[in-house]
MMTF fields as JSON, N, C-alpha, C and O atoms, coordinates in Angstrom:
{
  "mmtfVersion": "1.0.0",
  "mmtfProducer": "UNKNOWN",
  "numBonds": 371,
  "numAtoms": 372,
  "numGroups": 93,
  "numChains": 1,
  "numModels": 1,
  "chainsPerModel": [1],
  "groupsPerChain": [93],
  "chainIdList": ["A"],
  "bondAtomList": [4, 2, 8, 6, 12, 10, 16, 14, 20, 18, 24, 22, 28, 26, 32, 30, 36, 34, 40, 38, 44, 42, 48, 46, 52, 50, 56, 54, 60, 58, 64, 62, 68, 66, 72, 70, 76, 74, 80, 78, 84, 82, 88, 86, 92, 90, 96, 94, 100, 98, 104, 102, 108, 106, 112, 110, 116, 114, 120, 118, 124, 122, 128, 126, 132, 130, 136, 134, 140, 138, 144, 142, 148, 146, 152, 150, 156, 154, 160, 158, 164, 162, 168, 166, 172, 170, 176, 174, 180, 178, 184, 182, 188, 186, 192, 190, 196, 194, 200, 198, 204, 202, 208, 206, 212, 210, 216, 214, 220, 218, 224, 222, 228, 226, 232, 230, 236, 234, 240, 238, 244, 242, 248, 246, 252, 250, 256, 254, 260, 258, 264, 262, 268, 266, 272, 270, 276, 274, 280, 278, 284, 282, 288, 286, 292, 290, 296, 294, 300, 298, 304, 302, 308, 306, 312, 310, 316, 314, 320, 318, 324, 322, 328, 326, 332, 330, 336, 334, 340, 338, 344, 342, 348, 346, 352, 350, 356, 354, 360, 358, 364, 362, 368, 366],
  "bondOrderList": [1, 1, 1, 1, 1, 1, 1, 1, 1, 1, 1, 1, 1, 1, 1, 1, 1, 1, 1, 1, 1, 1, 1, 1, 1, 1, 1, 1, 1, 1, 1, 1, 1, 1, 1, 1, 1, 1, 1, 1, 1, 1, 1, 1, 1, 1, 1, 1, 1, 1, 1, 1, 1, 1, 1, 1, 1, 1, 1, 1, 1, 1, 1, 1, 1, 1, 1, 1, 1, 1, 1, 1, 1, 1, 1, 1, 1, 1, 1, 1, 1, 1, 1, 1, 1, 1, 1, 1, 1, 1, 1, 1],
  "groupList": [{"groupName": "MET", "atomNameList": ["N", "CA", "C", "O"], "elementList": ["N", "C", "C", "O"], "formalChargeList": [0, 0, 0, 0], "bondAtomList": [1, 0, 2, 1, 3, 2], "bondOrderList": [1, 1, 2], "singleLetterCode": "M", "chemCompType": "L-PEPTIDE LINKING"}, {"groupName": "LEU", "atomNameList": ["N", "CA", "C", "O"], "elementList": ["N", "C", "C", "O"], "formalChargeList": [0, 0, 0, 0], "bondAtomList": [1, 0, 2, 1, 3, 2], "bondOrderList": [1, 1, 2], "singleLetterCode": "L", "chemCompType": "L-PEPTIDE LINKING"}, {"groupName": "ARG", "atomNameList": ["N", "CA", "C", "O"], "elementList": ["N", "C", "C", "O"], "formalChargeList": [0, 0, 0, 0], "bondAtomList": [1, 0, 2, 1, 3, 2], "bondOrderList": [1, 1, 2], "singleLetterCode": "R", "chemCompType": "L-PEPTIDE LINKING"}, {"groupName": "VAL", "atomNameList": ["N", "CA", "C", "O"], "elementList": ["N", "C", "C", "O"], "formalChargeList": [0, 0, 0, 0], "bondAtomList": [1, 0, 2, 1, 3, 2], "bondOrderList": [1, 1, 2], "singleLetterCode": "V", "chemCompType": "L-PEPTIDE LINKING"}, {"groupName": "ASP", "atomNameList": ["N", "CA", "C", "O"], "elementList": ["N", "C", "C", "O"], "formalChargeList": [0, 0, 0, 0], "bondAtomList": [1, 0, 2, 1, 3, 2], "bondOrderList": [1, 1, 2], "singleLetterCode": "D", "chemCompType": "L-PEPTIDE LINKING"}, {"groupName": "LYS", "atomNameList": ["N", "CA", "C", "O"], "elementList": ["N", "C", "C", "O"], "formalChargeList": [0, 0, 0, 0], "bondAtomList": [1, 0, 2, 1, 3, 2], "bondOrderList": [1, 1, 2], "singleLetterCode": "K", "chemCompType": "L-PEPTIDE LINKING"}, {"groupName": "SER", "atomNameList": ["N", "CA", "C", "O"], "elementList": ["N", "C", "C", "O"], "formalChargeList": [0, 0, 0, 0], "bondAtomList": [1, 0, 2, 1, 3, 2], "bondOrderList": [1, 1, 2], "singleLetterCode": "S", "chemCompType": "L-PEPTIDE LINKING"}, {"groupName": "ALA", "atomNameList": ["N", "CA", "C", "O"], "elementList": ["N", "C", "C", "O"], "formalChargeList": [0, 0, 0, 0], "bondAtomList": [1, 0, 2, 1, 3, 2], "bondOrderList": [1, 1, 2], "singleLetterCode": "A", "chemCompType": "L-PEPTIDE LINKING"}, {"groupName": "THR", "atomNameList": ["N", "CA", "C", "O"], "elementList": ["N", "C", "C", "O"], "formalChargeList": [0, 0, 0, 0], "bondAtomList": [1, 0, 2, 1, 3, 2], "bondOrderList": [1, 1, 2], "singleLetterCode": "T", "chemCompType": "L-PEPTIDE LINKING"}, {"groupName": "PRO", "atomNameList": ["N", "CA", "C", "O"], "elementList": ["N", "C", "C", "O"], "formalChargeList": [0, 0, 0, 0], "bondAtomList": [1, 0, 2, 1, 3, 2], "bondOrderList": [1, 1, 2], "singleLetterCode": "P", "chemCompType": "L-PEPTIDE LINKING"}, {"groupName": "GLN", "atomNameList": ["N", "CA", "C", "O"], "elementList": ["N", "C", "C", "O"], "formalChargeList": [0, 0, 0, 0], "bondAtomList": [1, 0, 2, 1, 3, 2], "bondOrderList": [1, 1, 2], "singleLetterCode": "Q", "chemCompType": "L-PEPTIDE LINKING"}, {"groupName": "GLU", "atomNameList": ["N", "CA", "C", "O"], "elementList": ["N", "C", "C", "O"], "formalChargeList": [0, 0, 0, 0], "bondAtomList": [1, 0, 2, 1, 3, 2], "bondOrderList": [1, 1, 2], "singleLetterCode": "E", "chemCompType": "L-PEPTIDE LINKING"}, {"groupName": "PHE", "atomNameList": ["N", "CA", "C", "O"], "elementList": ["N", "C", "C", "O"], "formalChargeList": [0, 0, 0, 0], "bondAtomList": [1, 0, 2, 1, 3, 2], "bondOrderList": [1, 1, 2], "singleLetterCode": "F", "chemCompType": "L-PEPTIDE LINKING"}, {"groupName": "GLY", "atomNameList": ["N", "CA", "C", "O"], "elementList": ["N", "C", "C", "O"], "formalChargeList": [0, 0, 0, 0], "bondAtomList": [1, 0, 2, 1, 3, 2], "bondOrderList": [1, 1, 2], "singleLetterCode": "G", "chemCompType": "PEPTIDE LINKING"}, {"groupName": "HIS", "atomNameList": ["N", "CA", "C", "O"], "elementList": ["N", "C", "C", "O"], "formalChargeList": [0, 0, 0, 0], "bondAtomList": [1, 0, 2, 1, 3, 2], "bondOrderList": [1, 1, 2], "singleLetterCode": "H", "chemCompType": "L-PEPTIDE LINKING"}, {"groupName": "ILE", "atomNameList": ["N", "CA", "C", "O"], "elementList": ["N", "C", "C", "O"], "formalChargeList": [0, 0, 0, 0], "bondAtomList": [1, 0, 2, 1, 3, 2], "bondOrderList": [1, 1, 2], "singleLetterCode": "I", "chemCompType": "L-PEPTIDE LINKING"}, {"groupName": "TYR", "atomNameList": ["N", "CA", "C", "O"], "elementList": ["N", "C", "C", "O"], "formalChargeList": [0, 0, 0, 0], "bondAtomList": [1, 0, 2, 1, 3, 2], "bondOrderList": [1, 1, 2], "singleLetterCode": "Y", "chemCompType": "L-PEPTIDE LINKING"}, {"groupName": "ASN", "atomNameList": ["N", "CA", "C", "O"], "elementList": ["N", "C", "C", "O"], "formalChargeList": [0, 0, 0, 0], "bondAtomList": [1, 0, 2, 1, 3, 2], "bondOrderList": [1, 1, 2], "singleLetterCode": "N", "chemCompType": "L-PEPTIDE LINKING"}],
  "groupTypeList": [0, 1, 2, 3, 3, 3, 4, 5, 6, 3, 6, 6, 7, 1, 7, 5, 1, 8, 9, 4, 8, 10, 7, 11, 3, 12, 7, 11, 1, 2, 2, 1, 9, 13, 7, 12, 13, 10, 9, 14, 15, 14, 7, 13, 1, 13, 15, 2, 10, 1, 2, 9, 13, 3, 16, 11, 7, 2, 7, 13, 2, 11, 15, 2, 3, 3, 12, 11, 2, 4, 13, 4, 1, 1, 3, 15, 5, 8, 3, 13, 4, 14, 13, 17, 3, 2, 2, 16, 1, 2, 17, 2, 8],
  "groupIdList": [1, 2, 3, 4, 5, 6, 7, 8, 9, 10, 11, 12, 13, 14, 15, 16, 17, 18, 19, 20, 21, 22, 23, 24, 25, 26, 27, 28, 29, 30, 31, 32, 33, 34, 35, 36, 37, 38, 39, 40, 41, 42, 43, 44, 45, 46, 47, 48, 49, 50, 51, 52, 53, 54, 55, 56, 57, 58, 59, 60, 61, 62, 63, 64, 65, 66, 67, 68, 69, 70, 71, 72, 73, 74, 75, 76, 77, 78, 79, 80, 81, 82, 83, 84, 85, 86, 87, 88, 89, 90, 91, 92, 93],
  "secStructList": [7, 7, 3, 3, 3, 3, 7, 1, 1, 1, 2, 2, 2, 2, 6, 6, 1, 7, 2, 2, 2, 2, 2, 2, 2, 2, 2, 2, 1, 6, 6, 2, 2, 2, 2, 1, 1, 7, 2, 2, 2, 2, 6, 6, 6, 6, 7, 3, 3, 1, 1, 6, 6, 7, 3, 3, 3, 7, 1, 1, 6, 6, 7, 3, 3, 3, 3, 3, 3, 3, 6, 6, 3, 3, 3, 3, 3, 3, 3, 3, 7, 2, 2, 2, 2, 2, 2, 2, 2, 6, 6, 7, 7],
  "xCoordList": [83.313, 84.801, 85.156, 85.26, 85.732, 86.109, 87.402, 88.121, 87.731, 89.239, 89.402, 88.511, 90.932, 91.539, 92.133, 92.799, 91.979, 92.212, 93.079, 92.888, 94.057, 95.208, 94.33, 93.983, 94.057, 93.454, 95.324, 96.118, 95.617, 96.383, 97.157, 98.067, 96.828, 97.698, 98.426, 99.078, 98.195, 98.447, 100.315, 101.061, 100.488, 101.881, 102.713, 103.132, 102.792, 103.53, 103.896, 105.114, 103.319, 103.11, 103.816, 104.778, 103.404, 104.063, 105.686, 106.554, 106.056, 107.327, 108.35, 109.56, 107.931, 108.805, 108.47, 108.526, 108.176, 108.234, 109.727, 110.197, 110.095, 111.29, 110.83, 109.664, 111.827, 111.464, 110.376, 109.3, 111.084, 110.916, 109.456, 108.775, 108.905, 107.924, 106.955, 105.75, 107.444, 106.784, 105.553, 104.339, 107.216, 106.904, 105.89, 105.208, 105.623, 104.497, 103.122, 102.014, 103.418, 101.819, 101.5, 100.336, 102.152, 101.158, 101.221, 100.741, 101.83, 101.559, 100.031, 99.358, 99.56, 98.715, 97.455, 96.325, 97.823, 96.635, 96.456, 95.351, 96.979, 96.422, 95.974, 95.409, 95.92, 95.091, 94.2, 93.591, 93.761, 92.774, 90.979, 90.004, 91.363, 90.312, 89.036, 87.806, 89.992, 89.703, 88.901, 87.838, 90.019, 89.573, 88.416, 87.954, 88.141, 87.164, 85.712, 85.297, 85.263, 83.679, 83.684, 82.816, 84.683, 85.193, 86.121, 87.315, 85.048, 85.922, 87.418, 88.603, 86.754, 87.438, 88.708, 89.382, 89.047, 90.308, 90.646, 91.85, 89.993, 90.136, 90.73, 90.972, 90.768, 91.22, 92.905, 93.598, 93.234, 95.072, 95.7, 96.819, 94.468, 94.879, 94.589, 95.329, 93.565, 94.032, 92.811, 92.795, 92.094, 90.294, 90.191, 90.297, 89.99, 88.531, 87.715, 88.262, 86.601, 85.664, 86.177, 86.252, 86.621, 86.893, 86.045, 85.477, 85.326, 84.03, 83.279, 83.649, 81.834, 81.009, 81.498, 81.634, 82.064, 82.33, 84.094, 84.8, 84.486, 85.857, 86.442, 85.714, 87.751, 88.128, 90.129, 90.783, 90.378, 92.123, 92.469, 91.612, 93.775, 93.913, 95.676, 96.226, 96.125, 97.79, 98.33, 97.997, 99.657, 100.668, 101.923, 102.682, 101.867, 102.742, 102.858, 101.93, 103.602, 103.318, 103.033, 102.142, 103.754, 103.557, 102.724, 102.695, 102.297, 102.013, 100.16, 99.728, 99.666, 98.346, 97.91, 98.433, 96.847, 96.24, 95.153, 94.331, 94.877, 93.065, 92.279, 92.862, 91.292, 90.321, 88.768, 88.028, 88.59, 86.794, 86.104, 86.532, 85.027, 84.536, 83.708, 82.597, 83.648, 82.55, 82.404, 83.031, 81.208, 80.635, 81.603, 81.64, 82.157, 82.809, 84.542, 85.206, 84.908, 86.288, 86.16, 85.259, 87.723, 88.295, 89.352, 90.469, 89.045, 90.159, 90.981, 90.676, 92.096, 93.261, 93.121, 93.258, 92.955, 92.73, 93.828, 94.005, 94.949, 95.963, 96.542, 95.946, 98.244, 99.019, 100.226, 100.877, 100.111, 101.426, 101.182, 100.822, 101.416, 101.312, 99.995, 99.284, 99.607, 98.381, 98.608, 97.64, 99.49, 99.808, 98.89, 98.098, 99.067, 98.578, 96.784, 95.899, 96.666, 95.371, 94.99, 93.978, 94.955, 93.954, 94.135, 93.461, 95.37, 95.078, 94.67, 94.647, 94.214, 92.864, 91.7, 90.985, 91.289, 89.752, 89.815, 89.004, 90.617, 90.372, 90.186, 89.097, 90.762, 90.825, 89.557, 89.405, 88.933, 87.839, 86.817, 86.127, 86.614, 85.235, 83.622, 82.703],
  "yCoordList": [111.258, 111.558, 110.631, 110.534, 109.084, 107.567, 107.757, 108.484, 107.499, 107.127, 105.901, 105.053, 105.686, 104.358, 103.754, 104.557, 102.397, 101.663, 100.465, 100.076, 100.124, 98.945, 97.616, 97.71, 96.671, 95.106, 95.364, 96.196, 94.287, 94.221, 92.985, 92.708, 92.254, 91.657, 91.739, 90.874, 92.755, 93.514, 94.289, 94.942, 94.189, 95.076, 93.668, 93.924, 92.562, 91.446, 91.794, 91.893, 92.02, 91.864, 92.732, 92.575, 94.055, 95.517, 95.142, 95.534, 94.803, 94.573, 93.741, 93.904, 92.963, 92.116, 92.757, 92.056, 93.992, 94.893, 95.806, 96.084, 96.039, 97.091, 98.56, 98.842, 99.351, 100.501, 101.574, 102.17, 101.413, 101.884, 101.65, 102.634, 100.374, 99.699, 100.067, 100.283, 100.095, 100.881, 102.123, 102.323, 102.914, 104.328, 104.152, 105.172, 103.329, 103.315, 103.024, 103.537, 102.391, 101.891, 102.894, 103.292, 103.344, 104.48, 105.947, 106.939, 105.983, 106.945, 106.843, 107.873, 105.775, 105.435, 105.272, 105.547, 104.717, 104.853, 106.44, 106.689, 107.029, 108.707, 108.959, 110.053, 108.301, 108.623, 108.322, 108.692, 107.251, 106.109, 107.084, 107.39, 107.218, 108.022, 109.056, 109.047, 109.777, 111.29, 110.264, 110.436, 109.138, 108.674, 107.861, 107.843, 106.906, 105.671, 106.446, 107.564, 105.697, 106.455, 106.789, 106.404, 107.768, 108.419, 108.246, 108.539, 107.505, 106.485, 107.392, 107.151, 108.499, 109.432, 110.072, 110.759, 109.649, 110.261, 108.513, 108.298, 107.642, 106.412, 104.724, 103.585, 105.511, 105.298, 105.284, 104.34, 106.202, 106.031, 105.21, 104.697, 105.155, 104.081, 102.77, 101.816, 103.045, 101.22, 100.025, 98.816, 101.019, 100.59, 99.646, 99.704, 98.744, 97.603, 96.916, 97.004, 96.364, 95.716, 94.399, 94.296, 93.226, 91.778, 91.478, 91.332, 91.185, 90.95, 91.894, 93.022, 91.663, 92.59, 92.867, 92.15, 94.439, 95.103, 94.645, 94.808, 93.827, 93.937, 94.708, 94.812, 95.377, 95.654, 95.464, 94.778, 96.437, 95.94, 97.715, 98.423, 98.064, 99.726, 99.05, 98.29, 99.796, 99.296, 100.009, 101.194, 99.47, 100.382, 99.684, 98.853, 100.668, 100.209, 98.785, 97.981, 98.594, 97.789, 96.285, 95.719, 95.429, 94.349, 94.48, 93.438, 95.121, 95.442, 95.69, 96.355, 95.064, 95.332, 95.293, 94.522, 96.281, 96.694, 96.122, 96.5, 94.992, 94.485, 95.149, 95.272, 95.399, 96.593, 96.192, 96.114, 95.994, 96.23, 97.268, 97.82, 97.887, 98.944, 99.172, 98.741, 99.617, 98.778, 100.437, 100.912, 100.948, 102.049, 103.335, 103.461, 103.998, 104.855, 104.922, 105.791, 103.893, 102.934, 101.876, 101.225, 102.234, 101.703, 101.017, 101.532, 99.46, 98.495, 97.646, 96.491, 98.182, 97.744, 95.902, 95.744, 94.705, 93.428, 93.022, 91.867, 93.532, 92.216, 93.514, 94.161, 93.241, 93.771, 92.533, 91.694, 92.92, 91.756, 91.8, 92.812, 90.671, 90.713, 89.792, 89.422, 89.407, 88.728, 87.489, 87.106, 86.951, 85.821, 85.948, 85.086, 87.001, 87.029, 87.802, 87.519, 88.792, 88.373, 87.321, 87.263, 86.323, 85.401, 84.043, 83.031, 84.561, 84.066, 84.168, 83.181, 85.722, 86.081, 86.034, 86.123, 85.896, 85.822, 84.573, 84.454, 83.483, 81.573, 82.067, 81.685, 82.52, 82.088, 83.291, 83.237, 84.032, 84.631, 84.11, 83.57, 84.195, 83.927, 84.923, 84.519],
  "zCoordList": [93.456, 92.866, 92.693, 93.916, 92.114, 92.692, 93.303, 92.617, 93.963, 94.65, 94.455, 94.405, 94.295, 94.049, 95.434, 96.086, 95.995, 97.128, 96.133, 94.981, 97.134, 96.857, 97.505, 98.683, 96.916, 97.701, 98.418, 97.98, 99.678, 100.121, 99.974, 100.756, 99.015, 98.262, 96.89, 96.306, 96.61, 95.518, 96.438, 95.708, 97.075, 97.899, 96.823, 95.694, 97.308, 96.402, 95.51, 95.358, 94.86, 93.201, 92.888, 92.137, 93.515, 92.997, 93.826, 93.046, 94.54, 95.124, 94.112, 94.273, 93.202, 92.386, 90.726, 89.715, 90.741, 89.591, 89.885, 90.989, 88.988, 89.105, 89.667, 89.944, 89.775, 90.595, 88.888, 88.939, 87.988, 86.878, 86.466, 86.175, 86.418, 86.293, 87.501, 87.365, 88.339, 90.205, 89.698, 89.703, 89.168, 89.103, 87.818, 87.718, 86.957, 85.889, 86.48, 86.327, 86.938, 87.457, 88.694, 88.64, 89.666, 90.17, 89.463, 90.011, 88.255, 87.501, 86.814, 86.79, 86.334, 86.07, 86.87, 86.466, 88.238, 88.951, 89.474, 89.956, 89.45, 89.789, 88.85, 88.878, 87.662, 86.475, 86.167, 85.162, 87.288, 86.577, 86.892, 86.205, 88.139, 89.129, 87.997, 87.965, 87.268, 86.442, 85.064, 84.467, 84.931, 83.414, 82.581, 81.44, 84.401, 84.434, 83.866, 84.172, 83.174, 82.577, 81.761, 80.977, 81.338, 80.242, 79.194, 79.126, 78.07, 76.871, 76.386, 76.618, 75.633, 75.473, 75.77, 75.001, 77.428, 77.988, 78.419, 78.556, 78.575, 79.185, 78.212, 78.611, 76.58, 76.094, 76.055, 75.677, 76.401, 77.026, 77.672, 77.665, 78.434, 80.106, 78.824, 78.584, 78.303, 77.94, 79.1, 79.332, 79.474, 80.127, 79.396, 78.171, 79.989, 79.064, 80.546, 81.646, 80.393, 80.844, 80.85, 79.626, 81.299, 81.406, 81.568, 80.485, 82.507, 83.387, 83.607, 83.28, 84.31, 85.121, 85.98, 86.971, 85.792, 87.695, 87.973, 88.969, 86.203, 86.423, 85.368, 84.381, 85.289, 84.279, 84.774, 85.559, 83.84, 83.406, 82.754, 82.224, 82.961, 82.468, 82.597, 83.393, 81.364, 81.208, 81.695, 81.65, 82.531, 83.01, 82.461, 82.96, 80.551, 80.313, 79.22, 79.299, 78.563, 77.141, 77.626, 76.993, 78.821, 79.614, 80.89, 81.545, 81.208, 83.05, 82.402, 81.461, 83.13, 83.259, 84.91, 85.714, 85.25, 86.582, 86.499, 85.664, 87.417, 87.067, 88.58, 89.658, 88.392, 89.383, 89.25, 88.27, 90.471, 90.564, 90.841, 91.855, 90.278, 90.948, 92.219, 91.91, 93.479, 94.178, 95.119, 96.066, 94.242, 94.867, 94.138, 92.914, 94.816, 94.552, 94.345, 93.779, 94.903, 95.288, 93.579, 93.05, 93.193, 92.431, 92.91, 92.954, 93.426, 94.088, 93.52, 93.224, 93.33, 92.783, 92.918, 94.131, 92.393, 92.612, 92.193, 92.582, 91.377, 91.189, 89.596, 88.735, 90.073, 88.994, 88.542, 89.165, 87.222, 86.398, 84.736, 84.135, 84.202, 83.18, 82.664, 83.598, 81.458, 80.904, 81.736, 82.394, 81.795, 82.86, 84.022, 84.403, 84.486, 86.189, 86.166, 86.974, 85.005, 84.914, 84.488, 85.186, 83.846, 83.956, 84.991, 85.182, 85.531, 86.247, 87.561, 88.295, 88.074, 88.525, 88.455, 89.454, 87.353, 86.197, 86.818, 87.735, 86.576, 86.5, 88.651, 89.078, 89.353, 90.559, 91.192, 92.413, 90.652, 91.418, 91.593, 90.728, 92.614, 93.46, 93.588, 94.301]
}
């Protein structure tokens, strides 16, 4: 079974979100392990591959959760809007 872990750097991004948006993000994170790799289920989360091994999921209308798969872990790398996603992809080493 896949597990979700949150990278240390994500806590500051989460702190910038409103409490309602944080609740949406956490709700989607709970659904992520059961939906990942099952297209009919993960369509509702809007999971899509951005690059090999790098994925995003929707957490509401504007917020995206970027994660990477590492074995049986889904590691959350950033949370934010489309600009945050682009910056993460540009700065990813």
